C-alpha positions in Angstrom: 8.9 1.2 14.4 5.3 0.1 14.2 4.5 -3.3 12.7 0.7 -2.9 12.8 -1.3 -3.6 9.7 -4.5 -2.2 8.1 -6.6 -3.5 5.3 -5.2 -2.7 1.8 -8.8 -1.9 0.7 -10.0 0.5 3.4 -13.2 -0.8 5.0 -12.4 -4.5 4.7 -12.4 -6.6 7.9 -8.7 -7.2 8.8 -9.8 -10.1 11.1 -10.9 -12.2 8.2 -8.6 -14.8 6.8 -7.0 -14.0 3.4 -7.6 -10.2 3.6 -4.8 -8.2 2.0 -3.0 -6.0 4.6 -0.4 -3.3 4.4 1.6 -1.4 7.0 -0.7 0.9 8.9 1.6 3.9 8.2 0.4 3.8 4.6 -3.1 4.4 5.7 -2.1 7.9 6.8 -2.5 8.5 3.1 -6.2 7.9 3.3 -7.4 9.0 6.7 -6.2 11.1 9.7 -5.2 9.2 12.8 -5.4 10.4 16.4 -7.0 13.7 17.5 -3.8 15.7 17.9 -3.6 18.9 15.7 0.0 18.3 14.5 -0.8 14.6 13.6 -4.0 15.6 12.0 -2.3 18.2 9.9 0.5 15.7 8.9 -2.0 13.0 8.1 -4.2 15.2 5.9 -1.1 16.3 3.9 -0.2 12.6 3.4 -3.7 11.9 2.4 -3.3 14.0 -0.8 -0.1 12.4 -2.1 -1.4 9.2 -3.9 -4.4 11.0 -5.3 -2.4 14.0 -6.3 0.1 11.9 -8.2 -2.8 10.4 -10.2 -4.1 13.9 -10.9 -0.7 15.0 -12.1 -0.3 12.0 -14.4 -3.7 12.6 -16.0 -2.9 16.3 -16.4 0.3 15.5 -18.2 -1.5 13.8 -21.0 -1.4 16.0 -24.1 -4.7 17.3 -25.5 -6.2 14.9 -28.0 -4.2 12.0 -26.6 -5.1 9.3 -24.1 -3.2 7.8 -21.1 -3.3 4.5 -23.0 -0.7 5.9 -25.3 1.8 6.5 -22.5 4.2 4.3 -20.7 4.2 4.9 -16.9 7.3 4.1 -14.8 7.0 4.2 -11.0 10.0 4.5 -8.8 11.1 5.5 -5.3 13.7 5.0 -2.6 13.2 3.6 0.9 9.8 4.9 2.1 9.2 6.2 -1.4 9.9 2.7 -2.7 7.2 1.3 -0.4 4.8 3.9 -1.7 5.8 3.1 -5.3 4.8 -0.5 -4.6 1.4 0.5 -3.3 0.8 3.1 -6.1 1.7 0.5 -8.8 -0.6 -2.1 -7.3 -3.4 0.4 -7.1 -3.1 1.6 -10.7 -2.6 -1.9 -12.0 -5.8 -3.2 -10.5 -8.1 -0.2 -10.6 -6.6 2.2 -13.3 -5.6 5.8 -12.7 -8.5 6.5 -10.3 -7.9 10.1 -9.2 -11.2 10.2 -7.4 -9.6 8.7 -4.2 -6.2 8.0 -2.6 -5.5 4.3 -1.9 -8.3 1.6 -2.5 -11.5 1.8 -0.5 -14.8 0.0 -0.3 -16.7 3.3 -0.6 -17.3 4.6 -4.1 -14.7 7.1 -5.1 -15.4 10.5 -6.6 -15.4 10.8 -10.4 -11.7 10.4 -11.4 -12.0 13.3 -13.9 -13.3 15.9 -11.4 -10.0 17.7 -10.8 -9.3 17.9 -14.6 -12.7 19.2 -15.4 -12.5 21.7 -12.6 -9.1 23.1 -13.7 -10.1 23.3 -17.4 -13.8 24.2 -17.3 -14.3 25.8 -13.9 -15.3 25.0 -10.4 -19.0 24.1 -11.1 -18.3 22.1 -14.3 -20.0 18.7 -14.7 -19.5 16.0 -17.3 -22.7 14.4 -18.5 -23.4 10.8 -19.5 -22.2 7.5 -18.1 -18.9 7.8 -16.2 -16.1 6.1 -18.1 -13.8 3.8 -16.1 -10.5 5.2 -14.9 -7.9 5.2 -17.8 -5.0 2.8 -17.9 -1.5 3.4 -19.2 0.0 1.6 -22.2 2.4 0.0 -19.9 3.1 0.1 -16.2 6.6 -0.6 -14.8 8.0 -0.3 -11.3 11.7 -0.1 -10.2 12.2 0.7 -6.6 15.3 1.1 -4.4 15.8 0.0 -0.8 12.2 -0.8 -0.2 11.0 -2.1 3.2 8.3 -4.8 3.2 4.9 -3.3 2.8 2.3 -6.0 3.0 1.3 -9.5 4.0 1.4 -12.7 1.9 -2.1 -12.0 0.5 -1.0 -8.6 -0.7 2.1 -10.0 -2.3 0.0 -12.7 -4.0 -2.2 -10.0 -5.5 0.9 -8.1 -6.7 2.3 -11.3 -8.3 -1.0 -12.0 -10.0 -1.0 -8.5 -11.5 2.4 -9.1 -12.9 1.4 -12.6 -14.3 -1.7 -11.1 -15.9 0.4 -8.4 -17.6 -1.2 -5.5 -15.8 2.2 -4.8 -14.3 4.6 -5.1 -17.2 7.8 -5.4 -15.1 8.8 -4.9 -11.4 12.1 -5.0 -9.8 13.3 -4.3 -6.2 16.9 -3.0 -6.2 18.6 -3.5 -2.9 22.0 -2.7 -1.4 23.1 -5.8 0.4 24.1 -3.8 3.5 20.8 -1.8 3.7 19.0 -2.8 6.9 15.8 -1.0 5.9 15.1 -3.6 3.2 15.0 -6.3 5.9 12.1 -4.7 7.8 9.4 -5.1 9.0 9.8 -8.8 9.9 7.1 -11.3 10.4 6.1 -11.4 14.0 4.0 -13.9 16.0 3.2 -12.0 19.2 0.8 -13.0 21.9 -0.8 -9.5 22.0 -0.9 -8.9 18.3 -1.1 -12.3 16.8 0.6 -13.2 13.6 1.7 -10.2 11.6 3.3 -11.2 8.3 5.3 -9.1 5.9 6.7 -10.2 2.5 8.5 -8.5 -0.3 7.0 -7.7 -3.7 8.7 -8.5 -7.0 12.1 -10.1 -7.8 15.2 -8.7 -6.1 18.2 -7.2 -7.8 21.0 -7.3 -5.2 23.8 -4.8 -5.3 26.9 -5.5 -3.2 30.3 -4.0 -2.8 33.0 -6.1 -4.4 35.3 -7.8 -1.8 38.9 -6.6 -2.0 42.1 -8.0 -0.5 44.7 -5.7 0.9 48.3 -6.1 2.0 49.8 -5.0 5.3 50.2 -1.5 3.9 46.5 -1.3 3.1 47.0 -1.4 -0.6 44.5 -3.3 -2.7 46.1 -6.5 -4.0 45.6 -7.0 -7.7 44.7 -3.4 -8.4 45.4 -2.3 -11.9 48.0 0.4 -12.2 
């Protein structure tokens, strides 16, 4: 599996010290990679997921209500757990910006465009100063079996968002025998340099209770 990292905010220089980095696979959600038709097609489909989720959340808000009246809970398993971590970090810092996928230096499109188009028509425009992307009443994340997704700078950002109350709670639930949750590991390679990965949020460890059996294979102390 690849351990290469890209900038969390697309367009930032990954060679600079202290830049937040995430696994390069997540950047398939923001831009195509390689000039191979099948990969291009796959990458473009991934490109829509994060943005589409934001559009669906905004569309779920009842008429006359605001996202600030809603509690948002983000969850996922394995790769989905990694994406849940990225999605939560994005929304916590920037709001429900449906004008782009993951964070980028370039200005995003107006976050309300998809809603206005679906309600008012293709050529609809909203006048006046653009309001900032809306934020939910609360934002919580519970993921299951997540691999590591970013470097120590990214984790520090995640922790700061929790401390500031922009992420109300976050827990990483892990099966003690799940090897996926132990990867990627930090690597210090001659060709790649130091590539660090850390986990986000406190861990809730789930393990199978140890049992003693007799020679017949029966559990000792089992209640009849």
